[in-house]
N, C-alpha and C positions, 0 to 999 in steps of 0.2 A: 665444150663452151668455155672459153677463157673468161677471165674475170671481167674483162670490159664489157665484153658481150653479156654477162650475166647481169651487170649494173645496169646497161640499156633497156634490156628486158624488163627488169624491176622497176625501173622509173616509167616505162611506157604503160605499164598496169595502174594508173593513178588512182583510179575511182574504186578500183579492187581494193587496193592499200586503204584506202581512206574509209572505206565500207568497213574495213575488218577494225581498224583503229578506233572508229566513232564508239564512244561510252567507254573505253578502256581508260584506267587511271594513266596519269603520266609515270608512275612509278614502275607500272607493267611494261611500257614501252622501253623505259631505261634499262629494265632487267633483260630485255631482249637484246640489249647491247646498242640501242639508239642513244645517241648524245641528248641530255635533256632539252638543250635548245632546239634539236630537230623533233624530238618527241611534242613538244609543247607547241610547234608549228604545225606538225601534222595533226593533232587535236583541233586546234583551231580551224584548220582547211577542212578537216572531216564534219566540225559543226555546221560550216557553211552550207555545205552539199547535202548533208544528212540530218542536220539537226531541226529544231522547230523555230518556224519564222512566221510572220504575218504575210510574208511573201511568197506564199506556199506555190503558186503557180509559177512564179518566175525563177524560184528555186528548180522546179522540175525541168524547166526550159533551158536553164544553165546547165543543170547535172546532164542531160541529155547531150548538149553540145560538149561539155567536159570529158566524155568518154573518149574523144578524138585526140585528146592531148596527153602529153607524159605530165609527170607530177613536176618537174621543172617550169612547165609553161603555166600550170595552174598555181604555182606560188607567184609567177610573175604577174598573172591575171589579178591575183589577190591583193598583190603590192599596190596596184593601180586603184583596184576597187575601193579599197580603204582610205583613198585620198578623195574621194567624192563627197559632195557636201552633205548630203541626206541618204538615208539606208535606201529609199527609192531609187536613186541616183545610182547607188552602188549597185544594186541589182540589176538595173536597166545596163550598167556597163559590164557586168559579168556575162549576161545573156548575149550581148552583142559580141563580146570577145570571145566566149566560148565556140560561137557559131562560126568564128573564123577558122580557116583551114590552111594557112600559110605559116611560114616559120615564125618562131617567137619574136623576132626582132622586127616583123611587120606588125603584129598583135601589138608590141609595145609603142611602135609609131602612132598606130590607131589609138591606144588608150591615151597616149600623150595629148593627141589632137582633140580626142573628146573632152578631157579635162580642160582644155585652153578653151574651147567653147562652151564650157558651161561654168566657167570661173565668171562671178559677177564682176561688173566693171568696177573699177576703183573710183570711189568718190573724189572728186576734187578735194584737195587740203583747204580747211579751212584758214582764212587768213588772220594773222594775229602775231603775238611775240611769245615765246616759252621762254622761262628762264631757268637753267639747271643751276641749283646751288649745292656745292660740294662742302662738306664740313672742311676740308682742307684742300688747299691748291685753287687754281683759277676757277671761275664761274663760266658757263657757257650761255650764251643768248642765241635762241634759234627764231629767225623773222620769216614769215611765210606771207607773201604780198605779190602783188602782180609784177609779171617778169620786166616790164620797162621801168617800173620803180626801182627794183634791185639792179637792174643792170645800170641804171644812172647813179645809183649809190657805189657800185663797184668802181665805175671809171672815175669817182670823185676820189677814191682811195689811192694812196701812194703804195704801188707794188711792193717797194723796197721796206716802207714801212708802213704798213696797213693800219695797225692799232692806233698809231699816233695821229694820223692823219684822219681817223674816225673821231678820235677825241677831240680834234680841231673843229669837225662838223659839227659836234654837240654843242661845244663854246660857242659856236658861232663865227668861229675863225676861217672856217672854210667858206667854199662857194655858198652863198644863199640859195641860190637854184642851179642845179646842175643843168648845163645845158648839153644838148644831143651833139655828140662829135663822132657819131656813128653812121654807117650808110643805111638808108631804108630803102627796100627793094619795091618797086610798084610795077606790077604786071599791067602791060597795057589795058588789057581787057576789064582792068578794074580802075583805070585812072578817069573814064568817063564818068563812074558811079561817084567817085570823089568829088569831081568838079561839078557835077550836078547836086550835089548837097546829100548823097547817099552813103557818106563815108562810114556811118554805123554799121552797114553791112559787111563791110570790107576789113578783111584782117591783114595787116602788113608784117612782113618780117624785118628785123634790123640785123647787122652782122655782128652784134653783140649778143646774139641768140635769144633777143626778147621779141615781143609783138606788141602792138598798138594798132588801133582801129584807124581808119582814113581819117574819120572825124577828130580823132586825137593828134593824127598828125598835122592837120590845118592849124590846130589850137596851139600846138608846141611851139615854143620860139628856139631856133635853131642858132647855133654859133655861126661864125662866118666859115667855119670850115665844115659845117654840116651839109651832107650830100645826100642826093636822092637818085637813084639810078632806075632808068625804064628797061624792063625786060621783056622781049617779045615771048608770049606763052609757047611758042612753036620752036621759032628758031634759036632763043638763048642769046647770049650777050654778041655785040659786034666784035669782029675779029679786028685787032690791031696790027698783025703781021709783024710782031717783032722777032728777031732772030738772035739776039744776045742770051745768053744762059740764065742772066737775072731777068726777072719781070719787072716791068716799069710799074710806076705808081698806078697808072691809068690800068693796067691788065691787073693788078691786085685788087683795085675797087672792084673791077668786073667780076673778077673771080669769086670774090666775097659777096656780090650781088646774086651770082647764081646760086651760090651755096651759103647761106648765112652762118651755118654750123658744118663740123666737119662732117663729110656725105657717108662716113664709115659708121655702119649700124652698129651699135646703138648709141653711139658718140653724140654728144650735144656740146663739144667744144666750140666757143664762139669763132667766127670768123676773124674778129678783129683781133683775137690773140693765136691765131693758126700760122703756119707756114705756107707757102705757095708751093705746090708739087705738080710736077710735069707728068702727066698720064703716061705717056711714052717717053721713058727716061732720056735725060739730055746724052747720057753714055751710049744709048742705043739707037740714037738719031733722032730723037723728039724735038720738036721746035718749040720755041717760047712763044707760041701764038696761044690766043685766048682759048681755042677750042682744046688745046692741049694742057690747059692749066686748070687747076681746082685749089681751093684751100684743103688743108689738113692738119690735124692737131699734131704736134712734133710727135707723140708716142707713134700714132699711125702711119705718119711719114717715114718713121726709122723702120717699122716692121711690113711696110708696103714691100710686095714682091716685084721688083722692077722689071725682071725678066720673064715675060708670058710665057716663055718655051720650058721653064724650069718646073720641075714637080712641084704640084700646088700644096702649099703648106699654110701660110695665113691669108693668101688671096692678095687681090690687089684692087685699086680703083680704076676703072676704064670708063669711057662715054659709050652707052648703050642707048641707041635711038635718040640720041641728041641729050641725054641726061647722064651725068656722073653717079654711077653705081658700083658697088662693091661684087666684085666676081671671084669665083675661084677656078 
């Protein structure tokens, strides 16, 4: 038996190793030639399966399943078990993972899935203003507010000199009320509700990345450039059949209406500040038609794999069942 075979045989006897190690001092394991980090990890793992616990029944179930796994897999299981929110959840995860007979990679995927399912939903942040005061250097103000309010504020700032324009707003030198100059998307199946006075039940998306209710839409004052686009929930935007490389202004508006933010997950870059992207690249014969166009932030437009036959690296945007999706 060579050294590699001996190593494989040793780690496959994981529970026997842990049983022998349980109760030994760390120094004794180090004297046997184990690194102190490995000795400490073995003793912690031995305590899990052979130590005293109030979850003795779950411990027996986990230990029975653990005999089918090698030492590396048991360490992997413990890595995820320690991430559980409670001791009970940790033992439930150990029992489930120890009962799995697949490769370690599949056990890891299952562990991640369970931890995602058990993770409590994040509470929405509380609206307000936070000020970070530094003893030296600039201070930082953090504002948490409805998306429509902050999107309006952002549109009122000069991107070339945002701080100066913000000061003008505070002094009353800027626009008293920021008017909406973005595109609001109204699905046809939601239009009736708005017209019938049920706008509070409808949430609409704007191409600056924010959302408003149908009732807020009716109440708001739009500038002369304010736009509203009707989108069919099944067929998507109307095709303008342009054949030049550069999208027309109407096509830009329609692409933004279909995807108010960059459709590359989990990007949330607003369509108003995005670029127009050909799903089938122009250099590969793609047409500048509405069904071949989408908005895309500058970064993802740059990393998108235009050639669908190239080896998959970063992936690309494509239209799948009428919707723009990221695919690899």
